SEBALUM-35212 format. One line per field, with one value per residue (C-alpha): residue in one letter; chain; x, y, z. Coordinates in steps of 0.2 Angstrom, whole numbers, m for minus. Layout:
<koldos>
rest = [a / ...] $
kette = [A / ...] $
px = [X / ...] $
py = [Y / ...] $
pz = [Z / ...] $
</koldos>
This chain:
<koldos>
rest = [m / p / t / i / n / l / y / g / y / a / t / s / p / y / v / r / k / t / g / c / f / l / y / y / k / g / v / e / f / t / y / i / p / v / n / p / i / d / p / s / a / t / l / g / h / i / g / g / t / q / v / p / v / l / e / i / d / g / q / a / r / r / e / s / s / s / h / a / l / w / l / d / e / l / f / p / e / k / p / l / r / p / s / e / h / a / d / k / i / k / e / i / d / e / w / i / s / q / t / f / l / m / s / i / f / r / s / a / i / d / g / d / l / n / l / q / f / r / f / r / g / w / r / l / a / a / l / l / s / a / h / t / p / l / p / e / h / i / r / h / r / w / p / d / l / i / s / m / a / p / f / i / q / k / m / g / e / h / m / d / l / t / e / p / p / k / d / m / q / l / r / i / m / s / e / l / k / a / h / i / a / d / g / p / y / m / g / g / l / d / e / p / t / m / l / d / f / a / v / f / p / q / l / v / w / g / y / m / f / g / l / e / e / r / l / s / a / a / f / d / p / t / l / k / e / w / m / k / r / v / a / e / h / l / p / a / n / p / t / l / v / s / d / e / m / l / i / h / p / l / k / k / g / l / e] $
kette = [A / A / A / A / A / A / A / A / A / A / A / A / A / A / A / A / A / A / A / A / A / A / A / A / A / A / A / A / A / A / A / A / A / A / A / A / A / A / A / A / A / A / A / A / A / A / A / A / A / A / A / A / A / A / A / A / A / A / A / A / A / A / A / A / A / A / A / A / A / A / A / A / A / A / A / A / A / A / A / A / A / A / A / A / A / A / A / A / A / A / A / A / A / A / A / A / A / A / A / A / A / A / A / A / A / A / A / A / A / A / A / A / A / A / A / A / A / A / A / A / A / A / A / A / A / A / A / A / A / A / A / A / A / A / A / A / A / A / A / A / A / A / A / A / A / A / A / A / A / A / A / A / A / A / A / A / A / A / A / A / A / A / A / A / A / A / A / A / A / A / A / A / A / A / A / A / A / A / A / A / A / A / A / A / A / A / A / A / A / A / A / A / A / A / A / A / A / A / A / A / A / A / A / A / A / A / A / A / A / A / A / A / A / A / A / A / A / A / A / A / A / A / A / A / A / A / A / A / A / A / A / A / A / A / A / A / A / A / A / A / A / A / A / A / A / A / A / A / A / A / A / A / A / A / A] $
px = [m285 / m267 / m254 / m245 / m229 / m220 / m202 / m192 / m187 / m200 / m188 / m186 / m197 / m198 / m205 / m218 / m223 / m227 / m236 / m248 / m251 / m257 / m267 / m276 / m280 / m288 / m279 / m273 / m254 / m241 / m226 / m210 / m196 / m179 / m164 / m152 / m137 / m142 / m155 / m152 / m161 / m177 / m173 / m162 / m175 / m177 / m159 / m152 / m153 / m163 / m180 / m195 / m198 / m216 / m220 / m237 / m240 / m222 / m218 / m207 / m203 / m193 / m194 / m209 / m216 / m218 / m227 / m241 / m243 / m242 / m256 / m267 / m265 / m270 / m283 / m290 / m302 / m296 / m282 / m265 / m261 / m277 / m274 / m282 / m269 / m254 / m243 / m246 / m243 / m227 / m220 / m224 / m218 / m201 / m200 / m205 / m192 / m178 / m180 / m192 / m188 / m169 / m169 / m174 / m156 / m148 / m141 / m134 / m126 / m118 / m110 / m113 / m113 / m119 / m129 / m146 / m141 / m135 / m151 / m161 / m150 / m152 / m171 / m171 / m161 / m174 / m188 / m179 / m175 / m194 / m195 / m178 / m168 / m151 / m136 / m132 / m116 / m124 / m138 / m125 / m115 / m131 / m128 / m111 / m117 / m131 / m119 / m107 / m120 / m115 / m133 / m135 / m119 / m123 / m139 / m127 / m122 / m139 / m141 / m134 / m125 / m119 / m137 / m139 / m150 / m162 / m164 / m166 / m180 / m189 / m188 / m195 / m209 / m213 / m213 / m224 / m237 / m236 / m240 / m255 / m261 / m279 / m281 / m289 / m275 / m258 / m259 / m275 / m284 / m301 / m295 / m279 / m266 / m248 / m242 / m251 / m246 / m228 / m227 / m239 / m231 / m214 / m222 / m230 / m220 / m207 / m220 / m229 / m213 / m203 / m192 / m200 / m211 / m223 / m230 / m220 / m229 / m245 / m240 / m243 / m262 / m261 / m251 / m262 / m278 / m271 / m264 / m281 / m289 / m276 / m277 / m295 / m290 / m277 / m277 / m272 / m254 / m250 / m231 / m227 / m218 / m224 / m239 / m229 / m217 / m230 / m227 / m240 / m256 / m257 / m275 / m268 / m255 / m268 / m280] $
py = [422 / 427 / 415 / 412 / 402 / 398 / 393 / 386 / 371 / 362 / 360 / 379 / 387 / 403 / 393 / 384 / 401 / 408 / 392 / 393 / 412 / 405 / 391 / 402 / 415 / 400 / 406 / 393 / 392 / 381 / 375 / 374 / 365 / 372 / 360 / 366 / 360 / 370 / 384 / 393 / 379 / 385 / 403 / 408 / 419 / 428 / 428 / 425 / 409 / 415 / 407 / 409 / 417 / 422 / 426 / 433 / 436 / 437 / 449 / 441 / 446 / 438 / 439 / 429 / 443 / 455 / 441 / 443 / 461 / 458 / 445 / 457 / 470 / 458 / 447 / 458 / 445 / 436 / 448 / 441 / 458 / 468 / 486 / 489 / 477 / 482 / 488 / 473 / 461 / 470 / 468 / 450 / 446 / 453 / 441 / 427 / 432 / 436 / 424 / 409 / 405 / 407 / 396 / 381 / 382 / 382 / 364 / 367 / 383 / 374 / 361 / 347 / 333 / 319 / 304 / 312 / 327 / 316 / 306 / 322 / 329 / 312 / 313 / 331 / 326 / 312 / 325 / 336 / 322 / 318 / 334 / 337 / 320 / 323 / 312 / 298 / 306 / 323 / 315 / 306 / 322 / 333 / 334 / 341 / 353 / 360 / 364 / 373 / 383 / 401 / 408 / 396 / 401 / 420 / 417 / 413 / 431 / 436 / 423 / 422 / 406 / 405 / 401 / 382 / 375 / 367 / 384 / 393 / 381 / 382 / 401 / 403 / 391 / 401 / 417 / 409 / 405 / 423 / 429 / 417 / 422 / 418 / 418 / 412 / 417 / 425 / 442 / 438 / 441 / 434 / 428 / 420 / 431 / 430 / 427 / 410 / 404 / 409 / 398 / 383 / 374 / 374 / 365 / 352 / 347 / 337 / 326 / 324 / 319 / 308 / 320 / 317 / 302 / 313 / 330 / 338 / 355 / 346 / 341 / 359 / 362 / 380 / 376 / 361 / 370 / 384 / 372 / 364 / 381 / 386 / 368 / 372 / 385 / 375 / 359 / 342 / 344 / 362 / 359 / 358 / 342 / 328 / 318 / 302 / 306 / 308 / 297 / 304 / 313 / 329 / 325 / 310 / 321 / 334 / 321] $
pz = [m141 / m142 / m144 / m127 / m125 / m108 / m110 / m96 / m86 / m76 / m62 / m60 / m46 / m56 / m71 / m60 / m53 / m70 / m75 / m60 / m65 / m82 / m75 / m63 / m77 / m87 / m103 / m116 / m117 / m123 / m112 / m122 / m112 / m114 / m115 / m102 / m112 / m127 / m122 / m139 / m148 / m141 / m135 / m150 / m157 / m140 / m135 / m118 / m107 / m92 / m89 / m87 / m103 / m107 / m125 / m130 / m148 / m152 / m137 / m124 / m106 / m92 / m73 / m65 / m54 / m69 / m78 / m66 / m69 / m88 / m87 / m77 / m91 / m104 / m94 / m80 / m74 / m58 / m55 / m48 / m40 / m37 / m37 / m19 / m12 / m23 / m9 / 3 / m12 / m17 / 1 / 3 / m15 / m11 / 4 / m8 / m21 / m9 / 4 / 1 / m17 / m14 / 1 / m11 / m18 / m1 / m2 / m19 / m13 / 2 / m10 / 2 / m11 / 1 / m5 / m2 / m12 / m26 / m26 / m27 / m42 / m51 / m49 / m56 / m71 / m74 / m73 / m85 / m97 / m98 / m108 / m116 / m115 / m108 / m112 / m99 / m94 / m91 / m80 / m70 / m67 / m64 / m45 / m47 / m61 / m50 / m36 / m48 / m58 / m57 / m55 / m40 / m32 / m35 / m24 / m9 / m9 / m4 / 10 / 28 / 25 / 44 / 48 / 49 / 35 / 47 / 56 / 40 / 35 / 51 / 51 / 33 / 36 / 52 / 41 / 28 / 41 / 47 / 30 / 28 / 46 / 47 / 28 / 19 / 7 / 9 / 16 / 24 / 7 / 2 / m15 / m21 / m29 / m36 / m19 / m17 / m34 / m31 / m16 / m18 / m32 / m23 / m8 / m18 / m33 / m23 / m16 / m32 / m42 / m30 / m21 / m4 / 2 / 11 / 8 / 23 / 22 / 25 / 43 / 48 / 50 / 44 / 28 / 24 / 25 / 14 / 1 / 0 / m4 / m17 / m25 / m29 / m41 / m51 / m61 / m53 / m59 / m59 / m60 / m79 / m76 / m87 / m80 / m84 / m70 / m57 / m41 / m29 / m34 / m25 / m19 / m9 / 0 / 6 / 13] $
</koldos>
């Protein structure tokens, strides 16, 4: 078996996405947390600071969607992008990358540093510290640091920030349900693909690690049944966040 390393932050939706690709493939890999204060400590031999980085036998590649194609080349069993559905998957993956995943950062882009945002930021800092301990003063300032991060602010250039956040959230959930349609998996496909594993961990990880008290996506019957189907192909904790930080088991949220 090749040596496979995944470098990143467990709080990154793109890192969680690649992690789920690897879990679904069933290949052994090592998750190597990157310290956001000093990325070069772990990425120095690769260069740059962008994550996720997938390294296989010394060859490293960035960009989570391309990781799915690379893994299919090396491990063709259980394809993440079956060739017969390549066009459909590419189209929906563009929506996931340009709309769904970016929307996760909307509150940080808006820069509304209310108490709820600060509590969320402090929890994110705690989750990061479970892997790469952060100094106390950095953990305290984490909500402000998130809102000022250049890569997050750049995402705002690709959003309609005049759309109220709640309206955006409702619209995107409606579009997600349309992509699932009658299922069983996204795009109406019979087997899960990179699409399902790009979205699933983003819907569940906040509930699992204390960012929300109830699994909000499970209130919708379509999303709940889809999540149950996807969960069958992944471990109980598919998020890369340390088990010791777990608040709510995923199984309980999907009951």
